[in-house]
ZAMARMAR-47158 format. One record per atom (N, C-alpha, C): x, y, z. Coordinates in steps of 0.1 Angstrom, whole numbers, padded with zeros to 4 digits, always signed. Each point is the difference from the previous one (the first is absolute). Layout:
ZAMARMAR-47158
XYZ...
end
This chain:
ZAMARMAR-47158
+0778-0724+0633-0002+0015+0008+0007+0004+0012+0001-0009+0005+0009+0002+0014+0013+0004+0005+0005+0002-0014+0015+0006-0002+0000+0017+0003+0008+0000+0009-0002+0013+0005+0009+0010-0007+0009-0004-0009+0010+0008-0008-0016+0003-0013-0005-0004+0002-0006+0002-0014-0008+0013-0002+0004+0009-0009-0010+0013+0000-0018+0001+0001+0002+0009+0011-0015+0000+0002-0008+0013-0008-0011-0008-0004-0012+0004-0009-0009+0004+0007-0008+0008-0002-0011+0004+0008-0011+0005-0009-0014-0007-0003-0008+0005-0012-0012+0008+0009-0003+0013-0003-0012+0003+0007-0011+0001-0009-0013-0004+0005-0012+0004-0009-0013-0011+0003-0007-0004-0015-0012-0008+0002-0005+0000-0012-0014-0004-0004-0007+0000-0011+0007-0011-0010-0002+0005-0013+0008-0012-0012+0011+0003+0000+0005+0012-0003+0017+0003-0001+0009-0008+0005-0002-0003+0013+0006-0002+0014+0008-0016-0001-0011-0010-0004+0001-0014-0005+0007-0001-0010+0003+0005-0009+0002-0003-0015+0020+0003+0005-0001+0012+0007+0014+0001+0004+0004-0009+0006-0001-0003+0011+0006-0010+0012+0003-0015-0009-0012-0003-0011+0003-0017-0006+0013+0004-0005+0006+0009-0005+0013-0003-0007+0010+0006+0012+0000+0009+0009+0008+0001+0011+0004-0014+0007-0012-0006+0004+0004-0012+0008+0010-0013-0004+0003+0000-0011+0013-0008-0006+0011+0004-0003+0005+0014+0007+0012+0008+0002+0004-0003+0011+0016+0000+0002+0006-0004+0014-0002+0016+0008-0012+0001+0008-0003+0008+0008-0005+0000+0010-0001+0004+0011-0009+0003+0010-0012+0008+0000-0011-0006-0007-0011+0007-0005-0013+0004+0011-0005+0010+0001-0011+0002+0009-0012+0010-0005-0009-0005-0002-0015+0007-0003-0004+0008+0010-0003+0014-0002-0009+0006+0011-0012+0005-0007-0014-0005+0007-0010+0000-0013-0012+0008+0011-0010+0008-0010-0009+0003+0004-0012-0007+0011-0007+0008+0006-0009-0011+0007-0014+0011+0002-0001+0013-0009-0008+0007+0000-0013-0004-0011-0001-0012-0005-0012-0004-0013-0011+0000+0011-0012+0003-0007-0011-0002+0007-0013-0004-0007+0006-0008-0015-0009-0001-0007-0005-0016+0001-0003-0008-0010-0006-0011-0002+0005-0012+0013+0001-0009-0003+0004-0012+0010+0010+0005+0012+0009+0007+0000+0008+0005+0007-0005+0013+0008-0009+0007-0003-0006+0014+0009-0012-0013+0008-0004-0009-0007-0009-0007+0009+0004-0004+0012+0009-0005-0001+0012-0010+0006+0001+0008+0015+0007+0013-0005+0006+0011+0006-0010+0008+0008-0012+0002+0000-0014+0002+0002-0005-0011+0013+0002-0010-0004-0011-0010+0005+0010-0008+0014+0014+0003-0004+0010-0012+0006+0009+0011+0012-0002+0013-0006+0009+0013+0005+0016-0003+0001+0004-0005-0016+0011-0003-0002+0005+0008-0013+0014+0005+0002+0000+0005-0013+0001-0004-0012-0004+0005-0011-0004-0004-0011+0012-0011-0010-0006-0012-0003+0011-0010-0003+0004+0001-0012-0006+0004-0011-0002-0004-0014+0014+0004-0008+0007+0012-0001+0010+0004-0004+0011-0007+0009+0003-0009+0009+0007-0007+0008-0002-0014-0006-0013-0006-0002+0000-0009-0007+0004-0003-0013-0001+0017-0009+0009-0004-0012+0015+0000+0001+0005+0004+0010+0011+0002+0002+0008-0014+0005-0009-0007+0006+0000-0014+0006+0003-0011-0011-0007+0004-0014-0001-0011-0006+0012+0004-0012+0002+0013+0002+0015+0002-0011+0010-0004+0004+0002+0002+0015+0013-0008+0009+0000-0013+0002-0010-0008-0006-0003-0017+0004+0009-0007-0009+0008-0009+0008+0000-0008-0010-0004-0013-0003-0013+0003+0006-0008-0016+0004-0004-0006-0017-0008-0010+0001-0002-0007-0007-0012+0010-0011-0001+0003-0012-0009+0006-0006-0013-0002+0006-0006-0014-0001-0015-0003+0006+0001+0004+0011+0008+0001+0011-0001+0004+0013-0004+0016-0002+0010+0008-0009+0000+0014-0003-0016+0002-0004-0003-0008-0012-0012+0002-0008-0018+0001+0014+0006-0012+0007-0014-0002+0015+0007+0013+0007+0008+0007-0001+0005+0011+0013-0006+0012-0007-0004-0001-0010-0003+0014-0008-0014-0003-0009-0006-0007+0004-0017-0008-0002-0006+0007+0004-0010+0009-0005-0009+0006+0000-0013-0003+0003-0011-0004+0011-0013-0002-0003-0010+0004-0010-0006-0005-0009-0007+0009-0010-0019-0004+0009+0000-0006+0008-0013-0004+0005-0002-0005+0015-0010-0001+0007+0003-0004+0012-0005+0011+0009-0010+0002+0009-0005+0005+0011+0010+0005+0005+0004+0013+0003+0013+0005+0008+0013+0000-0004+0000-0013-0012+0014-0004-0003+0003+0008-0012-0010+0003-0009-0002+0008-0013+0010+0011+0004+0011+0001-0013+0011+0011-0001+0012-0003+0008-0001-0009+0007+0009+0000+0012+0012-0010-0007+0015+0003+0005+0010-0005-0004+0006-0008+0006-0001-0015-0004+0011-0008+0010+0010+0005+0009+0010+0006-0006+0010+0004+0007-0003+0014+0011-0011+0008-0004-0007+0013+0010-0004-0014+0010-0007-0006+0002-0006-0009+0008+0011-0010+0011+0010-0001-0009+0015-0012+0005+0003+0015+0011+0005+0008-0006+0007+0010+0005-0012+0007+0019-0010+0001-0009-0009+0003+0012-0001-0012+0013+0001-0013-0006+0000-0010+0012+0013-0004+0003+0010+0003+0000+0015-0003+0004+0001+0014+0009-0008+0012-0002+0006+0009+0005-0012-0001+0014-0012-0005-0003-0005-0006+0014+0003-0010+0010+0007-0008-0005+0007-0009+0007+0014+0003+0006+0006+0009-0005+0013+0004+0005-0005+0011+0008-0010+0008+0000-0008+0012+0008+0010+0013-0007+0005-0001-0011+0011+0011-0005+0002+0002-0020-0005+0007-0003+0002+0004-0015+0011-0004-0005+0008+0008+0006+0017-0006-0005+0002-0014+0003+0002-0006+0009+0002-0008+0004-0006-0013-0008-0014+0002-0006-0005-0008-0008+0003+0000-0015+0006+0011-0005+0005+0006-0011+0014-0013-0001+0006+0000+0014+0010-0004-0003+0001-0017+0000-0009-0006+0007-0002-0013-0002-0009-0006-0013-0005+0009-0007-0003-0001-0013+0010+0000-0011+0008+0006+0005+0011+0005-0008+0009-0015+0002+0003-0006+0008+0009-0009+0006-0008-0014-0008-0015-0001+0003-0007-0011-0009+0000+0001-0012+0002+0012-0009+0000-0002-0014+0016+0003-0005+0010-0001+0010+0014+0005-0005+0003+0013-0008-0004+0009+0007+0001+0012-0006+0016+0005+0000+0003+0003-0011+0014+0008+0003+0001+0012+0004+0010+0002+0012-0002+0016+0004-0011+0005+0010+0000+0013+0005-0011-0002+0010-0010+0015-0002-0011-0004+0006-0014+0004-0006-0006+0010+0014+0002+0012-0003-0002+0011+0015-0010+0010-0006-0015-0002+0009-0012+0007-0004+0006+0014+0004-0002+0009-0004+0003+0016+0005-0004+0001+0013-0012-0004+0004-0003-0002+0014-0008-0012+0007-0001-0003+0008-0005-0011+0010-0012+0000+0001-0003+0012-0001-0017+0004+0006-0009+0005-0017-0010+0001+0001-0012+0005-0011+0001+0012+0001+0004+0011-0015+0000+0011-0004-0008+0004-0006-0006+0014-0002-0008+0007-0013+0009+0009-0008-0004-0002-0009+0003+0012-0009-0009+0013-0001+0009+0011-0003-0010+0013-0001+0007+0008-0014-0009+0004-0009+0003+0012-0008-0001+0011+0004+0005+0011-0002-0005+0013-0001+0001+0005-0015-0010+0003-0010+0000+0005-0010+0002+0013-0005+0001+0005-0011+0006+0014-0001-0012+0009+0003-0010-0005-0001-0013+0007+0003-0006+0001+0015+0011-0007+0012-0006+0000+0012-0004-0010+0003-0008-0009-0005-0004-0011+0007+0007-0010+0002-0003-0003+0013+0008-0015+0004-0011-0013-0005+0009-0008-0006-0008-0017+0000+0010-0009+0007-0008-0008+0004+0005-0014+0010+0002-0010-0005+0006-0007+0000-0001-0016-0009+0008+0000-0010+0008-0010-0003+0011-0005-0011-0006-0001-0009-0010-0008-0001-0009-0001-0009-0010+0013-0010-0001+0008+0013-0009+0008-0006+0008+0013-0007+0012+0001+0005+0010+0013-0009-0007+0001-0013+0008-0011-0009+0001+0003-0012-0016+0000-0008-0011-0005+0007-0010+0001-0007-0005+0017-0001+0003+0007+0008-0003+0015+0006+0005+0009-0014+0009-0005-0009+0004+0007-0011+0004+0010-0001+0008+0006+0015+0003+0014+0000+0015+0002+0002+0006+0008-0001+0014+0002+0004+0004+0003+0015+0008-0013-0003+0002+0001+0018+0015+0008+0006-0001+0008+0009+0009+0011+0004+0011-0011+0010-0008-0007+0009+0007-0011+0010-0008-0011+0007+0012-0008+0006-0011-0012+0006+0008-0005+0014-0009+0000+0011+0005-0001+0013-0010-0014+0003+0007-0008+0013-0009-0012+0005+0000+0005+0013-0010-0008+0005-0003-0003+0014-0001-0010+0006-0003-0006+0008+0003+0010+0012+0010+0004+0005+0008+0011+0003+0013+0002+0003+0001+0007+0014+0013-0007+0005+0010-0002-0005+0000-0015-0009+0002+0000-0011+0003-0015-0007+0014-0005+0004-0004-0013+0010+0010-0002+0008+0010-0015-0014+0011+0005-0008+0002-0007-0012+0009-0012+0009-0002-0012-0009+0008-0011+0004+0015-0001+0003+0005+0001+0015+0011+0000+0001+0012-0003-0009-0001-0014-0005+0006-0008-0006+0005+0010-0020-0018+0000-0001+0003+0012-0012+0005+0007-0001+0004+0014+0008+0009+0009+0008+0014-0005-0005+0004-0009+0008+0013-0005+0001+0006-0004-0011-0011-0006-0008+0006-0007-0011+0007+0015-0015-0012+0006+0006+0002+0013-0010+0017+0006+0006+0002+0003+0012+0011+0003+0005+0012-0008-0004+0001-0011+0001+0009-0007-0006+0001-0007-0011-0006+0009-0011+0000-0007-0015+0010+0007-0003+0003-0003-0012+0011+0002-0013-0005+0006-0014-0016-0006+0001-0002+0009-0009-0015-0002+0001-0008+0015-0004-0017-0005+0009-0006+0008-0017-0011-0013-0002-0007+0002-0011-0014+0007-0001-0005+0010-0004-0012+0004+0002-0012-0006-0012-0006-0007+0001-0005-0011-0010-0009+0008-0013-0003-0004-0012-0009+0005-0006-0013-0003+0009-0013+0007-0002-0012-0007+0003-0009+0017-0001-0011-0003+0005-0008+0012+0005+0006+0008+0011+0003+0018-0005+0009+0007+0004-0004+0003+0015-0012+0001+0000-0008+0008+0011-0004-0012+0010-0009-0013-0008-0002-0010+0013+0006-0011+0001+0007-0002-0005+0012-0013+0001+0015+0004+0003+0005+0011-0005+0013+0005+0005+0000+0010+0013-0004+0007-0006-0002+0013+0015-0001+0000+0014-0015-0011+0000-0002-0004+0012+0012-0008+0009+0010-0004-0008+0011-0006+0005+0008+0009+0005+0009+0014-0009+0006+0005+0005-0002+0013+0011-0015+0004-0002-0002+0014+0011-0001-0005+0015+0002-0010+0001-0002-0001+0013+0015+0001+0004-0002+0011+0014+0014+0010+0001+0008-0011+0006+0002-0008+0006+0011-0010+0002+0007-0001-0011-0012-0011-0009+0007-0001-0014+0007+0010-0007-0004+0011-0001+0003+0013-0007+0017-0001+0005+0001+0001+0016+0012+0006+0004+0012-0012-0002-0007-0013+0001+0010-0012-0003+0005+0002-0014-0008+0002-0011+0004+0008-0013+0015+0009-0003-0007+0010+0012+0011+0009-0002+0015-0001+0008+0000-0007+0007+0006-0006+0009+0008-0012-0008-0006-0008-0008+0010-0011-0004+0012+0006-0011+0008-0010+0002+0013+0000-0009-0004-0005-0016-0010-0006-0001-0003-0006-0012-0001+0009-0010-0002-0006-0012-0002+0007-0014-0013+0002+0000-0015+0010+0000-0010-0001-0001-0007+0001-0014+0000-0008-0006-0010-0003-0014-0013+0003-0007-0005+0003-0006-0015-0001-0001-0003-0004-0014-0008-0010-0002-0002-0003-0016-0011+0004-0002-0001+0012-0009-0014+0006-0004-0006-0013-0010-0012+0007+0005-0015-0006-0010+0001+0001-0015+0000-0009-0010+0001-0002-0013-0012+0007-0004-0014+0000+0005-0015+0004-0005-0001+0011+0013-0010+0007-0003-0008+0013+0009-0011-0014+0009-0005+0005+0009-0012-0008+0004-0011+0008+0004-0013+0000-0010-0009+0004+0002-0004+0003+0014-0003+0012+0005-0005+0004+0013+0009+0003+0012+0011-0003-0009+0012+0002+0009+0013+0007-0001+0004-0002-0013+0011+0007-0007-0005+0005-0012-0011+0001-0009-0003+0004-0011+0005+0011-0005+0009+0003-0009+0006+0009-0005+0014+0007+0004+0007-0011+0008+0009+0003+0008+0014-0007-0008+0012+0008+0002+0010-0003-0009+0007-0005+0014+0016-0007-0004+0009-0008+0008+0000+0013+0012+0004+0009-0005+0003+0011+0008-0010+0003+0011-0013+0000-0005-0007+0003+0013-0006-0012+0006+0007-0013-0005-0006-0012+0012+0014+0001+0012+0012+0007-0006+0013+0002+0010-0005+0015+0004-0009+0004+0000-0003+0015+0008-0009-0005+0006-0008-0008+0000-0009-0006+0011+0000-0007+0011+0017-0003-0003+0007-0012+0009+0009+0011+0006+0002+0011-0001+0009+0014+0005-0010+0004+0011-0012+0006-0006-0014+0004+0009+0000-0005+0013+0003-0017-0001-0007-0007+0012+0010-0002+0007+0016+0001-0003+0009-0007+0009+0013+0008-0004-0004+0011-0007+0017+0008-0001+0004+0000-0013+0010+0006-0003+0011+0000-0012+0013-0007+0003+0003-0002+0010+0011-0003+0005+0001-0019+0003-0011-0008-0006-0001-0012+0007+0007-0011-0017-0006+0003-0011+0001-0005-0009+0014+0003-0007+0006-0004-0004+0013+0000-0009+0000-0007-0015-0007-0006-0005-0002-0005-0015-0015-0001-0002-0001+0001-0011-0014-0005-0007+0000-0006-0013-0006-0015-0001+0003-0008-0014-0015+0002-0007+0004+0004-0012-0012+0002-0011+0002-0010-0010-0011-0001-0007+0001-0008-0012-0001+0006-0009+0014+0002-0014+0001+0006-0009-0002-0002-0015-0011-0009-0002-0004-0009-0010-0012+0007-0005-0004+0004-0014-0013+0001+0002-0010-0008+0001-0012+0002+0002-0009-0008+0005-0007-0008-0011+0000-0011-0003-0009-0008-0012-0016+0006+0000-0002+0001-0015-0017+0010-0001-0009-0013+0006+0003-0010+0001-0010-0013+0007-0002+0000+0012+0009+0007+0007+0000+0002+0018-0004+0011-0003+0002+0013-0005-0009+0009-0001-0012-0001+0000-0008-0006-0010-0015-0003-0003-0004-0008+0013+0007-0008+0004-0008-0012+0014+0002+0007+0011+0008+0012+0001-0002+0009+0012-0008+0013-0001-0006+0005-0012-0006+0009-0003-0013-0001+0007-0004-0018+0002-0014-0002+0004+0000+0006+0014+0010-0003+0004+0002+0004+0017+0001+0015+0003+0002+0007-0014+0005+0014+0001+0012+0000+0006+0011-0004-0006+0012-0002+0005+0010+0002-0011+0011+0006+0002+0009+0004-0012+0014+0001+0005+0010-0002-0006+0017+0000+0000+0000+0012+0006+0012-0006+0014+0003+0011+0008+0010+0008-0011+0000+0013-0001+0013+0006-0006+0009+0007+0008+0014-0004-0008+0012+0000+0011+0005+0016-0005-0003+0009+0006+0003+0013+0000+0018-0001+0008+0007-0006-0009+0014+0000+0007+0008+0016+0005-0004+0011-0008+0006+0008+0002-0005+0005+0017-0011-0002+0005-0007+0006+0009+0007-0013+0016+0000-0012-0008-0002-0013+0010+0019+0005+0004+0008+0007-0012+0015-0003+0004+0001+0013+0013-0012+0013-0006+0006+0014+0009-0005-0006+0013-0006-0012+0003-0006+0000+0014+0011-0010+0014+0012+0001-0010+0010-0006+0009+0002-0015+0003-0006-0004-0008+0001-0017-0004+0008-0007-0008+0008-0007-0002+0004-0013-0007-0011-0004-0011-0001+0002-0012-0013-0009-0011+0006-0010-0004-0002-0009+0002+0002-0012-0009-0008-0006-0005+0004+0002-0015-0009-0005-0013+0005-0015-0006-0011-0008-0002+0000-0014-0004-0015-0003-0003+0004-0013-0010-0014-0004-0007-0002-0013+0009-0012+0005+0012-0002-0009+0014-0014-0004-0002-0004-0004-0014-0018-0005-0001+0003-0014-0007-0008-0010+0004-0005-0013-0008-0004+0003-0011+0004-0002-0010-0008+0006-0013-0009-0015-0003+0001-0013+0001-0007-0012+0002-0015+0000+0009+0002+0009+0007-0019+0000+0007-0007+0006-0006-0015-0003-0001-0010+0007-0007-0002+0012+0010+0003+0001+0016-0002+0017+0003+0014+0003+0003+0002+0014+0000+0017+0006+0005+0005-0006+0009+0007-0006+0003+0006-0003+0012+0016+0000+0004+0007+0006+0010+0013+0002+0000+0006-0017-0001+0007+0001-0007+0013-0010-0003+0007-0009+0014-0005-0010+0009+0006-0006+0009+0015+0003+0000+0004-0008-0006+0018-0006-0007+0003+0012-0002-0001+0011-0009+0009+0010-0001-0004+0005+0007-0007+0007+0011+0000+0006+0013+0010-0003+0009-0002-0014+0001+0014-0006+0010+0012+0003-0006+0002-0003-0010+0013+0001-0005+0006+0016+0002-0009+0011-0003+0002+0012-0001+0000+0005+0018-0004-0006+0005-0004+0004+0015+0015-0008+0008+0007-0013-0005+0010-0005+0001+0011+0007-0001+0002+0004-0013+0009+0013-0005+0006+0012+0008-0012+0006+0009+0001+0005+0008+0007+0000+0016-0002-0013+0001+0003+0000+0012+0019+0000+0000
end
């Protein structure tokens, strides 16, 4: 990773989609950086955030695990979640280690760097901010909902999301990574609660506008109940445009194969359905549309294919 001539790839996101993407990219001859949301307020991550006044560590933990070359048993320990124990129940070992390292170093980002060193992480991991932040959503009916975990539960159409306290101070290293990148990938994931919290920060949006890198968005394959119910691919892209402008994203990657019935049945229980790819509308939005089979057909639930995506993104450099 130390080779300065390697192309610089920056992935922005959080949630479950980002680690899948990173697991494939870490094996490529690139200088890889991950910029990760810290707006989570649910579960173990939210409890540590509130009790210790640190940014939420959960999404960072999953990215560390994805980029690590540590022994499988060590990674299993890092991802272990306690099922019982007074005060321990629900906590993930990795979240506790990130909290402990933040306490020892006196700084969340330094804590991440130390953990990354211990677990032999390939690439650089940057929290979007080095301080705690809250996510809010304004719904179409005008109500304001606070908290990343509360927003999807409202089952209302989201108009926009915003963060507090303002101004959010983005990590300078994250801004620099965007400005010096060759390719920037907005990862798949929860659109309003994992992806947008990163890019609505003004300095991040400005860096995305100023960078000479190609900025590409990997569209979700399925809708998400409470966030993107009924959304087409163009609706996903429009939500990004509404928050950061239509001059930032140059291309969008969409899955171009029919979704098997077994997946439709499984996701119907979550009130999710395949994202419709409205190609004419997408093309009219001024972006290059890249159509590929990007799904891993061997999984029980629908997941992006880490190898296919890595190969596709590498071909874009």
